[in-house]
VEXMAR-267254 format. One line per 3 residues: their letters; for each residue x, y, z of N, C-alpha, C. Coordinates in steps of 0.2 Angstrom, whole numbers, m for minus. Atoms other than C-alpha are relative to their C-alpha. Example, Ala and Ser with C-alpha at 12.3 -4.5 7.8 and 13.67 -1.06 7.14 Angstrom:
2
as	4,m6,0,62,m22,39,4,6,0; m4,m6,m1,68,m5,36,m4,5,3
This chain:
397
xxx	4,4,m4,108,m131,m67,2,1,9; m2,m4,m8,106,m124,m47,0,m11,3; 0,5,m4,109,m138,m35,m2,2,9
xxx	0,m2,m9,104,m138,m14,6,1,3; m5,m4,m2,121,m137,m12,2,7,0; m2,m6,2,123,m122,m21,m4,5,5
xxx	4,m3,m2,108,m115,m14,1,2,9; m3,0,m5,114,m118,4,7,4,2; m8,m5,1,131,m110,m1,m3,6,1
xxx	3,m6,m1,122,m94,m4,m3,2,5; 4,m1,m7,110,m95,11,7,2,4; m6,0,m8,129,m96,23,1,7,m1
xxx	m4,m6,4,135,m80,11,m6,7,2; 4,m4,1,120,m70,14,m1,4,4; 0,m8,m7,121,m53,25,m8,3,2
xxx	7,m5,m2,101,m52,27,m2,m8,5; 5,6,0,100,m71,32,m3,0,8; m1,2,m8,100,m68,52,m7,2,1
xxx	6,m1,2,82,m60,47,m5,m2,1; 6,7,0,72,m76,45,m3,m2,7; 0,m1,m6,73,m76,64,m7,2,2
xxx	4,m4,m4,62,m63,66,m5,m2,m1; 7,3,5,46,m74,57,m2,m4,2; 3,3,m3,34,m83,64,m2,m5,m5
xxx	2,4,7,33,m97,49,m1,m5,2; m1,6,m2,25,m112,50,3,m6,m1; m5,6,0,35,m129,50,m4,m4,m7
xxx	0,5,5,36,m139,33,m5,5,m6; 3,m5,6,27,m123,23,5,5,m2; m4,m7,3,38,m112,9,m3,3,m2
xxx	5,m7,2,30,m96,8,2,4,m3; m3,m6,6,33,m86,m8,m8,3,m3; 7,m4,2,15,m75,m7,2,7,5
xxx	m1,m7,m3,23,m60,2,0,6,m5; 3,m4,7,19,m50,m14,m8,2,1; 6,0,m2,0,m53,m7,m1,0,8
xxx	m1,0,m5,3,m55,10,6,m2,3; m4,3,m3,17,m54,21,2,m4,5; m1,5,m5,23,m68,34,0,6,5
xxx	2,m2,m7,19,m63,52,7,2,4; m3,1,m5,34,m56,62,m2,1,7; 1,0,m7,36,m60,78,m3,6,8
xxx	m1,m7,m3,37,m42,86,m4,4,m2; 8,m2,3,20,m37,76,m3,m2,6; 7,6,m5,10,m54,85,2,3,8
xxx	m1,m6,m9,19,m44,102,m4,3,1; 3,m8,2,13,m29,97,m8,1,1; 7,m2,0,m4,m32,94,m3,m4,8
xxx	0,3,m7,m4,m44,111,1,4,4; m1,m5,m3,1,m29,120,m5,6,0; 5,m7,2,m10,m17,112,m8,m1,1
xxx	8,2,1,m26,m26,114,2,m3,7; 0,4,m6,m22,m35,131,2,4,7; m2,m3,m4,m13,m21,140,m3,6,m2
xxx	2,m8,4,m17,m3,130,m6,m1,0; 5,1,1,m34,m9,125,m6,m3,7; 5,1,m4,m40,m18,140,2,3,8
xxx	m1,m2,m7,m34,m10,155,1,7,m1; m3,m4,0,m26,6,148,m8,4,m4; 7,m5,2,m46,10,138,0,6,m4
xxx	2,m2,3,m50,24,131,8,9,0; m4,m6,m4,m35,35,141,7,m3,m5; m8,1,2,m21,24,129,m2,6,m6
xxx	1,m6,4,m27,37,116,8,6,m1; m8,m4,m6,m13,48,127,4,m5,3; m6,2,m4,m4,38,138,3,m6,m3
xxx	m3,5,5,m1,23,124,4,4,m6; m2,m4,7,3,37,110,m4,m4,m6; 3,5,6,m11,28,100,m2,7,m6
xxx	0,m7,6,m14,46,92,4,2,m5; m4,m7,6,1,51,84,3,m8,m3; m1,5,5,3,32,77,0,0,m9
xxx	0,m1,4,m1,38,61,6,2,m3; m7,m6,2,14,51,59,5,m4,3; m5,1,m3,25,41,69,2,m7,m4
xxx	0,6,3,23,24,57,1,4,m7; m1,m4,7,23,38,43,10,1,m1; m6,m2,1,40,43,48,4,m6,m3
xxx	m4,5,0,47,25,48,1,m3,m8; 2,1,6,40,24,31,4,2,m4; m5,m7,1,48,40,25,6,m3,m1
xxx	m9,3,2,67,32,28,m1,m6,m7; 0,4,6,60,18,16,m2,4,m7; 0,m3,7,56,29,1,1,4,m2
xxx	m4,m5,2,67,42,1,m3,9,m1; 1,m7,m4,56,56,9,2,4,6; 0,m2,m6,56,67,23,m4,m1,4
xxx	3,2,m4,49,64,39,m7,1,0; 6,m2,m1,34,75,39,m4,m1,m8; 3,0,5,30,69,22,m2,m6,m2
xxx	4,5,3,21,53,23,m4,m1,9; 5,1,m5,7,48,34,m4,m9,m3; 4,6,2,m3,30,37,m8,1,1
xxx	7,0,1,m20,30,34,m2,m5,m4; 6,2,6,m35,21,25,2,m7,m3; m3,2,7,m31,10,9,3,2,m5
xxx	m1,m4,9,m23,11,m7,m6,3,m4; 5,m3,3,m38,15,m15,m4,6,1; 2,m4,m2,m45,25,m4,4,8,0
xxx	m4,m5,1,m30,35,m5,3,4,m7; 1,0,5,m29,35,m21,m4,6,m4; 6,m3,0,m45,41,m23,3,8,1
xxx	m3,m9,m5,m39,58,m11,6,2,m6; m6,m3,5,m23,61,m20,m2,2,m8; m1,2,6,m29,59,m37,m8,6,m4
xxx	3,m4,0,m43,69,m36,0,7,3; m3,m6,m3,m36,83,m24,5,3,m7; m2,m3,7,m23,84,m42,m4,2,m3
xxx	6,m3,6,m38,87,m54,0,6,3; 3,m7,m2,m45,99,m45,7,5,1; m2,m7,0,m30,111,m41,6,2,m7
xxx	m4,m1,9,m21,106,m59,m6,3,m5; 7,0,5,m40,108,m68,2,m4,m7; 2,4,5,m35,95,m79,m5,m4,m1
xxx	6,4,1,m48,85,m88,1,m8,1; m1,9,3,m40,67,m91,3,m4,6; m3,9,m6,m36,53,m75,4,m5,m6
xxx	m2,5,5,m25,43,m85,3,m8,4; m1,7,m3,m18,24,m81,1,m4,m5; 0,5,5,m11,11,m89,m4,m8,m3
xxx	3,5,0,m20,m2,m97,m2,m7,4; m2,4,m2,m10,m15,m89,0,m1,8; m1,1,m9,m10,m10,m71,m5,m2,4
xxx	6,3,m5,m18,m15,m57,m7,0,1; 6,m3,2,m35,m16,m58,m5,3,6; 4,m2,m1,m41,m10,m44,2,8,0
xxx	m4,m8,2,m28,7,m48,m5,2,m6; 4,m3,5,m40,6,m63,m6,2,0; 5,m1,m2,m56,6,m54,0,8,3
xxx	2,m6,m4,m52,19,m42,1,8,m7; 0,m5,6,m46,30,m59,m7,2,m2; 5,m1,2,m62,29,m65,m7,4,5
xxx	2,m5,m8,m71,34,m50,3,6,1; 0,m7,m1,m62,47,m47,m1,8,m3; 0,m2,5,m61,53,m63,m9,2,m4
xxx	6,m2,3,m81,54,m65,m1,5,8; 2,m6,m5,m82,63,m47,3,8,m2; m4,m7,2,m70,77,m54,m4,3,m5
xxx	2,m3,7,m79,78,m70,6,m2,m5; m2,0,3,m64,72,m78,0,m5,m4; 2,7,5,m61,59,m93,7,m5,3
xxx	m4,8,m3,m53,41,m88,3,0,m6; m2,0,6,m40,39,m100,4,m8,0; m4,3,0,m32,21,m102,6,m1,m7
xxx	m4,m1,5,m14,22,m110,4,m5,m3; m4,6,2,m1,8,m116,6,3,0; m8,m1,1,18,7,m116,3,4,3
xxx	m3,m4,m6,20,17,m101,2,7,m3; 1,m9,1,16,32,m109,1,4,4; 0,m6,m5,17,49,m102,m4,6,m4
xxx	1,m5,5,4,60,m107,0,7,3; m1,m9,m1,2,78,m108,m5,3,4; 5,m3,m3,m7,89,m96,m5,m3,3
xxx	7,5,m3,m15,77,m87,2,m3,8; m1,2,m7,m15,67,m69,0,m10,m3; m4,8,1,m6,48,m71,0,m4,4
xxx	0,3,m6,m7,34,m59,4,m5,m4; m7,5,4,9,23,m61,3,m5,6; m2,4,m6,15,7,m50,9,2,m3
xxx	m7,0,m1,34,8,m47,2,m8,m2; m1,5,1,34,m11,m47,m7,m5,m5; 7,2,1,20,m20,m59,m1,m5,3
xxx	2,4,1,10,m32,m54,0,m7,m1; m2,5,5,13,m46,m65,6,m1,m2; m8,1,3,31,m43,m74,3,2,3
xxx	m4,0,m5,38,m38,m59,6,7,m2; m4,m5,4,46,m25,m70,1,8,5; 0,m5,m3,53,m9,m61,0,6,m3
xxx	2,m5,4,48,7,m68,7,5,1; m4,m4,m2,61,22,m70,m1,7,3; 3,m6,m5,56,35,m57,1,6,m1
xxx	m2,m7,2,67,48,m61,m1,2,m8; 0,m1,5,67,47,m79,m8,1,m1; 9,m1,0,46,46,m79,1,6,3
xxx	1,m7,m4,47,61,m67,3,7,m4; m4,m3,5,58,69,m79,m6,2,m8; 7,1,6,46,67,m94,m5,0,0
xxx	9,m4,m2,30,71,m85,2,7,2; m2,m6,m2,38,88,m79,m1,5,m9; m2,m2,7,42,91,m97,m8,1,m4
xxx	6,1,2,24,85,m101,m7,4,2; 3,m1,m5,16,95,m89,m4,m5,2; 4,6,m2,9,78,m81,2,0,7
xxx	1,1,m7,6,75,m62,1,m6,1; m1,7,0,12,57,m57,m1,m1,7; m1,5,m7,5,47,m43,3,m6,0
xxx	m4,8,m2,16,32,m38,m6,m4,5; m1,5,m5,10,16,m32,5,m5,2; m6,4,m3,23,8,m21,m3,m6,2
xxx	3,7,m2,12,m7,m17,4,m5,0; m3,7,2,23,m19,m24,9,2,2; m5,m3,3,38,m10,m22,5,0,8
xxx	m3,m3,m9,41,m3,m2,2,m5,2; m4,4,m3,52,m12,8,3,m7,m4; m2,6,5,58,m22,m6,5,2,m4
xxx	m7,m6,5,68,m10,m17,1,6,3; m5,m8,m3,79,4,m15,m4,6,m4; 5,m7,2,67,22,m19,5,3,4
xxx	m3,m5,m2,74,37,m17,m6,5,m5; 5,m3,3,58,49,m21,2,8,0; m3,m7,2,67,65,m17,5,0,m3
xxx	m6,m1,5,80,62,m29,m3,m1,m7; 5,3,5,70,54,m40,m4,8,m2; 4,m6,2,59,70,m42,m7,0,3
xxx	7,0,m1,43,61,m35,m3,2,6; 4,m3,m3,29,71,m27,m4,m2,3; 6,2,m1,14,60,m25,0,m8,1
xxx	2,8,1,12,42,m20,m2,m2,7; 4,6,m5,2,27,m11,5,m4,2; m2,7,3,6,12,m6,m3,m4,7
xxx	6,4,m3,0,m3,5,6,m3,6; m4,3,m5,7,m11,23,0,m7,1; m1,6,m1,3,m28,21,5,m4,m5
xxx	m4,3,6,15,m34,6,7,m1,2; m9,2,m2,34,m33,9,1,3,6; m1,m4,m7,30,m22,24,0,m4,5
xxx	2,7,m6,22,m38,35,m4,4,5; 3,m1,m5,10,m28,42,m4,m3,2; 7,4,m1,m4,m40,43,m5,m1,m5
xxx	5,1,4,m19,m44,35,m5,6,m1; 4,m8,m1,m28,m27,30,4,5,2; m5,m7,m1,m14,m16,37,m2,4,m5
xxx	m2,m6,1,m16,2,34,4,3,m5; m4,m1,4,m10,11,19,4,6,3; m5,m6,m3,2,26,19,m2,5,m7
xxx	0,m6,6,2,42,8,5,5,0; m7,m3,0,18,52,1,m4,7,m2; 1,m5,4,15,71,m3,6,5,2
xxx	m10,m3,m1,34,81,m5,m8,7,4; 4,m6,m3,30,96,8,m2,5,m4; 1,m6,3,31,108,m4,m5,m1,m5
xxx	7,0,2,14,103,m13,m5,0,4; 8,5,m4,3,95,2,m4,9,3; 5,m7,m1,m2,116,7,m8,1,m4
xxx	3,m1,5,m10,117,m9,m6,m5,m4; 5,6,3,m19,101,m11,m8,0,7; 7,0,m4,m39,100,m4,0,m6,m1
xxx	3,8,1,m42,81,m1,m7,0,0; 8,0,m1,m61,75,m3,m3,m3,7; 4,2,m7,m62,65,13,0,2,5
xxx	m3,m5,m7,m59,79,25,m5,m3,5; 2,3,m6,m64,68,40,6,6,9; m4,m4,m6,m58,74,58,7,0,1
xxx	m8,2,2,m42,66,57,4,2,m1; m3,m6,4,m37,78,45,0,7,2; m1,m7,m4,m42,93,55,4,3,3
xxx	m6,m2,m5,m29,105,62,m2,0,6; 3,m1,m8,m39,104,77,m4,m6,3; 6,3,m1,m50,89,79,m4,0,6
xxx	1,0,m6,m52,90,97,m4,7,2; 2,m9,m3,m57,109,96,m10,m1,m2; 6,4,4,m73,100,86,m5,6,m2
xxx	5,m6,4,m78,116,76,m4,m3,m4; 3,1,5,m90,115,65,2,2,m7; m1,m3,7,m81,120,50,8,m5,0
xxx	m7,3,3,m65,110,41,5,7,m1; m4,m3,2,m49,116,42,6,m3,0; m4,6,0,m36,107,36,7,m1,1
xxx	m6,2,m4,m21,98,44,6,4,m5; m5,m2,6,m3,106,39,3,m5,m3; m5,5,3,7,96,27,m4,m6,m4
xxx	3,6,2,2,78,21,m6,m2,6; 7,2,m5,m8,77,38,m7,0,m1; 6,m1,1,m23,82,31,m3,m5,m4
xxx	2,6,2,m24,66,21,m2,m7,5; 5,5,m4,m31,56,36,m8,3,1; 7,m4,0,m48,57,38,m3,m6,5
xxx	4,4,m6,m56,42,50,5,m1,5; m3,2,m5,m51,36,67,5,m4,m3; m7,4,1,m35,26,65,m2,m7,1
xxx	3,8,m1,m37,5,65,7,m1,5; m5,1,m5,m26,4,83,3,m7,m3; m3,8,0,m22,m15,81,4,0,m5
xxx	m4,3,4,m17,m18,65,5,7,m1; m3,m6,m2,m10,0,66,8,m1,2; m5,3,m4,2,m6,79,3,m6,0
xxx	m4,6,4,6,m22,71,5,3,m6; m5,m1,5,12,m13,55,6,4,4; m5,m3,m4,21,0,67,7,m5,1
xxx	m6,5,m1,31,m14,74,3,m3,m4; m4,3,6,35,m23,58,4,5,m5; m6,m6,2,44,m6,51,7,1,4
xxx	m6,m1,m3,56,m8,65,6,m4,m2; m1,4,3,61,m22,55,7,5,m4; m2,m3,6,69,m11,42,5,4,5
xxx	m5,m4,m4,79,1,53,6,0,m3; m8,1,3,98,m4,48,0,m2,m5; m1,7,7,94,m14,32,1,7,m5
xxx	0,m2,5,102,m8,16,m4,m2,m6; 8,6,5,87,m9,3,4,m1,m8; m3,4,5,100,m11,m10,1,m8,m2
xxx	0,6,m2,104,m27,m2,m7,m4,m1; 8,3,3,85,m31,m3,m1,m2,m6; 2,2,7,84,m29,m19,3,m4,m6
xxx	m4,6,3,97,m38,m25,1,m5,1; m1,7,m2,94,m52,m15,m8,m3,m5; 6,2,3,75,m52,m21,0,m1,m9
xxx	m1,1,7,81,m52,m39,2,m6,0; m3,8,0,93,m67,m35,m4,m4,2; 4,6,1,80,m78,m28,m4,0,m4
xxx	5,0,5,68,m74,m41,6,m5,m6; m4,4,7,81,m78,m54,3,m8,2; m2,6,m3,88,m94,m42,m5,m4,m1
xxx	8,2,0,68,m100,m43,2,m4,m9; 3,1,7,68,m99,m62,7,m6,m2; m7,5,1,88,m108,m65,m4,m8,2
xxx	m1,9,m2,81,m122,m56,m8,m3,m3; 5,5,5,64,m125,m65,3,m1,m8; m2,1,8,75,m125,m81,0,m9,m2
xxx	4,5,3,66,m140,m91,m4,m3,3; 7,1,m1,50,m138,m84,m6,1,m5; 3,m3,3,36,m136,m95,m4,5,0
xxx	1,m5,m4,35,m119,m90,1,6,m5; m4,m6,2,35,m102,m97,m1,7,5; m2,m8,m6,42,m86,m87,m1,3,m4
xxx	2,m5,2,34,m71,m91,4,5,0; m6,m5,m1,45,m57,m97,0,5,4; 0,m6,m3,52,m43,m88,5,4,0
xxx	m3,m5,1,63,m29,m88,6,m2,4; m5,1,m5,81,m31,m81,2,m1,7; 2,m2,m6,77,m24,m66,m5,m2,2
xxx	6,3,m1,65,m33,m58,m1,m2,8; 3,m1,m5,55,m32,m43,1,m9,4; 2,7,m5,51,m47,m29,m4,m6,m2
xxx	2,10,3,43,m62,m40,m1,m1,m6; 1,1,9,41,m70,m56,m6,m4,0; 7,5,2,27,m77,m65,0,m5,m5
xxx	m1,4,6,27,m92,m75,m8,m3,m1; 7,5,1,13,m102,m85,0,m7,0; 0,8,0,8,m119,m87,m6,m1,m3
xxx	5,2,3,m5,m128,m94,m7,1,2; 4,m2,m4,m18,m126,m82,2,3,6; m5,m3,m7,m9,m113,m68,m4,0,5
xxx	5,1,m5,m25,m111,m57,2,m6,3; m3,6,m6,m22,m129,m54,5,m4,2; m5,2,m5,m7,m132,m52,4,4,5
xxx	m1,m1,m6,m5,m118,m40,m3,m2,7; 6,2,m6,m20,m126,m29,5,m6,1; m1,5,m1,m10,m142,m31,9,0,5
xxx	m6,m2,m4,7,m135,m26,m2,2,7; 3,m3,m9,m1,m125,m9,m2,m5,2; 2,7,m3,m7,m143,m5,4,m4,3
xxx	m7,4,m2,11,m148,m4,2,5,5; m3,m4,m4,16,m134,6,4,7,m3; m2,m4,1,21,m121,m5,m3,5,m2
xxx	5,m6,m1,12,m106,m5,2,7,m5; m1,m7,5,12,m93,m20,m8,0,m2; 6,m3,2,m3,m86,m30,m2,m1,m5
xxx	2,2,7,m13,m86,m46,m1,7,m1; 4,m5,2,m17,m72,m56,m3,1,m9; 4,2,4,m30,m72,m69,5,6,m7
xxx	5,6,1,m30,m75,m83,4,m9,0; m3,5,3,m14,m89,m85,5,0,5; m8,0,m2,0,m84,m72,1,m3,8
xxx	m3,5,m7,7,m94,m56,7,6,3; m1,m7,m1,14,m77,m45,5,m4,6; m4,2,m6,29,m83,m33,2,6,2
xxx	m2,m8,m3,34,m66,m22,5,m3,5; m3,1,m5,50,m68,m13,4,7,5; m5,m6,m6,56,m59,3,7,m1,3
xxx	m9,1,m1,75,m55,5,m2,0,8; m1,0,m7,69,m55,25,m1,m6,2; 1,6,m2,63,m72,27,2,m5,m5
xxx	m1,4,4,64,m82,11,8,0,m4; m5,2,2,80,m91,7,2,m4,m7; m3,2,7,91,m98,m9,m5,m7,0
xxx	0,7,0,88,m116,m2,m11,m3,m1; 4,1,3,68,m111,m2,m1,0,m8; 2,2,6,68,m109,m19,1,m2,m4
xxx	0,5,1,76,m121,m24,m6,m6,0; 4,5,m1,65,m133,m15,m9,0,m2; 6,1,3,49,m125,m21,0,m1,m9
xxx	m2,4,8,57,m128,m40,m3,m5,m2; 1,7,0,59,m145,m37,m5,m2,2; 5,5,m2,44,m149,m29,m6,3,m7
xxx	5,m3,4,34,m139,m44,2,m4,m6; m2,5,6,43,m149,m56,m3,m7,1; m1,6,m1,40,m165,m49,m7,m1,0
xxx	6,m1,2,21,m160,m48,m3,0,m6; 1,0,8,22,m158,m66,m1,m6,m3; m4,10,3,31,m174,m69,m7,m4,2
xxx	5,6,m4,18,m185,m57,m10,3,m4; 6,1,3,1,m176,m65,m4,2,4; 4,m1,m4,m8,m174,m49,m1,7,2
xxx	4,m7,0,m13,m156,m50,m5,m2,m6; 6,3,5,m26,m165,m63,m4,m1,4; 6,1,m3,m37,m169,m49,m5,6,1
xxx	3,m3,1,m52,m163,m49,m1,5,6; m1,m5,m9,m50,m154,m29,4,6,m5; m6,m6,2,m37,m143,m39,m3,6,m4
xxx	4,m4,7,m50,m137,m52,m5,6,3; 6,m3,m2,m64,m129,m41,2,8,2; m2,m6,0,m62,m110,m41,m2,4,7
xxx	0,m6,m5,m61,m101,m23,m1,8,m3; 2,m8,0,m65,m83,m20,7,4,0; m6,m3,0,m48,m78,m16,5,m5,m3
x	m5,5,3,m33,m85,m28,6,4,1
């Protein structure tokens, strides 16, 4: 059994505890939804204000040069490269995960000549939808696989951290098997970047995408990123050949010539306000040991589950190495989660029957984990979640 005193003792010895003050969290709220939308860093909020009130308002169009707006996709990409074990010129921030998956998948299908685009049947739905569309666009066959299978002579989309189980895939082992089977792996790092230790170069990963609004705390709708190993990029032709991916966009040529390396995966004009917020948020990670982040994320989830001991809930099984969230099932998980949110403990619901709690090592504490579990147990004991108001389905769950 855990206790509040134990939680506070663990917080006192936490080497990352100083980072909580970097976030502007509302009083009376325990925020456990960083895997859907990270909390706002104070420096990101300040950066948005500076970008809007000074650079946009006063600098106007001059700020593309004078404030360095035009270079933000690359400079933010350098910061993400450090978090995923890539070289500085192998990552660019642009578009969304869905768009970037489409661009990478179609480019790899064209180059390889493979006629199958594969994805696990339990993967995040948008990845499955994009796989269908990219396969149709490319004339390939979309195939759903099971149990982590690595197919032969195919392109495969695979998450490093699963959005439900939080299980962390073995990147190096997967890449070794993929090479043996002539499979090209596209990693979705959305639930992993900024949370777990990633070393793409060491583990042989060559292609990846990820988002900026989860554990990177870039804000709602923050742009995503694309990673392509330097030696691979020059031979890839991405289908959304917009002017920002041109080798010389301001020469206004009538014909497309791709930029060098991963920068050819840029398409349209970058969203400067949201990109500036993400760029500022990324500075939080500059001196952080990602091994400590991963260890704390797992420890927070374990402490939460231990604190739920005796509650009428079932935890979703995971692998021994788990990412930053845990899922549990209850009698009516949707209604229970809505009632819990009403009491100031914010997680999310994932169909058909999961309550998901995402723990960010940057700002969540062991006391947060204990108090959230205690509130959940009290709510279940009271039966307050049975009220009709908590059963009404909202658009976003």
